[in-house]
N, C-alpha and C positions, 0 to 999 in steps of 0.2 A: 287816689290818696293813699290807699293801702300799698300800692306799688312803690310810691315814693318813700314810704317808711321802710319797706324791705330793701330798697336800694341805699338807704342811709345807714352806713356802718355803725354810727353811734347809737341810733335807735335800736338796731338789731342787737348790738352789744348790751345795751341797757335791758332790753327785753329778756335776753338769755341769762343775764346776771340775776335778774329778778326771779326767773323761773328756777334757776339753780339754787337760789336762796330758799325759795319755797320748798323745793325738793329736800334740801338739807334739813330744814325745819321739820318737815313731815317725818323724815327718817329718824330724827332725834326726839320726836314727840313720845311722851309716856304711853300713849295709846298704841303706837306702833311697836314700841319696845315690849309692852305687855302682850301684844298679839304674837310676836316672835317667840317670847318666853313660853307662852301657852302652847304654841306649836311644837316647840322643843320638848316640853314636858310630855305632850301626847305621844311624840315619837319615842321618848324614853320609856313611857308606859307600854307602848307596843312591843318594845324589845323585851321588857320584863314579862309581858304576857306570852311572847314567843318562847321564852325560856321555861316558863311554867308549863306551857303546852308540851314542849319537847320532853320535859321531865316526866309529866304524867303519862304521856303516850309512847315514849320511846325508852327513856333511861330506866324507869322502873322495871319494864319488861326485860331489858338487857341485864340489869342487876340481878333479877331473879334467876336468870339463866346462868350467871357467872358467880354465884355465891356472894352476892352483895358488892362485887367489884365491877367496875366499868373499864374495859380495855381502852387504851389511848386512842385507837382508831375509832372506836365507838364514841368517845368523848368528842372528837373532831366532827364526827357525823352528827351528833346531837347539837353541837354549836351551829353547824351549818343549817340544820333543820330549824333551830331557834331563829336564826337570821332570816330565813325564808318566810317563816310564819310571821315574824315581826313586819316584814315588808308587806305581806298580804293583809295583815291587820291595819297597817298604816294606809294602804291603798283604799281599804273600806272606809276609812275616816278622811280620805282626801289628803293624805300626807305621804310624801316620798321620804321614807325613813333614812335612806342613804344620803339623800341631798340635805335633809334637815340636820342630821347629826354629823354628817361627813363620813365618807366610806372608811377612813382611817380610824374613826372613833366608834363605829358600830361594834367592832370586836371588843373594845374596851367596855362598852355598855353591857355587852353579853357577859363578859367576865365578871363585872360587878354584880349582875343579876344572878349568875351562877353562885358566886360566893355568898350572896345574901340568902339564896335558897338553901345552900348547904348549911349556913348558920342557923336557919330556922328549923331545919330537919333534925338537928342534933339535940 
């Protein structure tokens, strides 16, 4: 009986259409959207934590050595460190930060966190 259904193109088409509809309904559900938003927020929090860590453990020391200024090369190094720490924190939470936020947007989130940290320190 099952073989006859699989050989019937109409039955297979209906079954695939129903499966596709269920998948679309699931992806559009509020629960799924909330889960994705929570994952995104945790990834953004990991980036912020990476920036805070880099500031506390690298930037402060470099500023003390350079009379309160941070050279551009050291700024780039601090941002790279922040991204790496964010990825490590994300992995500990089961999140791939780069995949969740998008590799193009991780730098933007780092910049936002840096600007927010600079605003708080003033």
